[in-house]
N, C-alpha and C positions, 0 to 999 in steps of 0.2 A: 132521915137523910143524913149523908156523911158530912161531917164537919171538915171540909177541905180548906187547906191554908190558902191565903191570898196568892194569886198568881198561878194557881193550879190550872192546867189545861185539861179539857175533856175531848177525847178522840173516839168517834164511832168508827168501827171497822165495817166499811161498806161490804155488801154481799152476805153470804151466809157462813156461819162458823159452826163446825162440829161441836155440839154442846157437851159431848163426853170429854172434852179437853178440860185439863185442870190448870193448876198454877203454871207449871213449866210449858205446857203446849200453847197456852194463851200468851205467855211472856215471849215465846218464840215467834208468834204471829206478830206481836207488837214490835219486835225487833226486825225481823226479816222482811215482813210484808208491808208493814206501816213505816218502817225506817225510823222508829222511835225507841228511845231507851225505856224499857219497862221498869227501871229502878230510878227513874227521874222524879218520881212523885206525882206525875201526871196520871189521869184516869183513862182507862181503855175499856170501851163497851163493845160487846159482841153480841149478835142476835143469832138465834137458831133458825132452822129451815121454815118451820111453821109461823114464825113470827110472834109466838106467844110467850117466848122465853128469852132472857138476856142474862148475860154474865158481865160482871163489872170488876176489872183488875186494877188494883191501886197499891203502890209502894207506900207505906205509912212511915217510912224512916227506919224501921227496925224489922220489917217483914212484909211480904205480900198479903194483901187482903183480897179475897174473892167473895163477892156478893152475887147471889143468883136470884132471880125472880121470874115466876110464871104468872101470867094473867089468866084468871078464870074464864074471862070473856073478852073478846077482841084481841087486838094485836098491837105491837110497838110500832110506832111511826119510824120509817126507815128510808134512807135515800135509795133511789132507784139504780145507782151505780153498782156494777158487779165487782168493783176492786177499788182500792184506795181508802181514804179516810175523810171524815168530815169533822171540823172542829165545832164543839158546842160550848155555850156559856154554862156556868154552874146552874143558873135559873132554867135553861133548856133541859139540863140533865134532870133536875127535879120534876120537870113536867114529864119527861120521858119515863121516869120511874113511876109516876102516878098514872101511867097510861094515856097521857094527854098527847095529842099530836103536836110536838113542839115546832113543826114546820108551819102550821097555820093555827096558832092559838087564838081562840075567840073570846072576846069580852062577853061575859054573861049578863052584865048589867050595863045598860046605857044611861048615863046621867041625864036627867032632864035639864033643859036649859031654862035658866030663871031670868 
């Protein structure tokens, strides 16, 4: 997982993004469509059409970082909206990157009452 500074916001770009886009194309989406500054230090997450690929764009202070991930099975949980953005917490981003549905995380162990 990325070591994000305190106060970093995470934005999901709703809808589908062309995964052929690179640094400049994704930064343009962050700026023009999401109305956010891609050089603000915030994290921007984009999903491909099939739902099994995402790209994460982040300004680290001295350059843009681009992380790509493809799930071998399953798909990434994503909002139903066709446009706009959704704010996530860093914990939800971690779940997303692990392939866990951040919208409905389920506890795997229920503590017994004593």
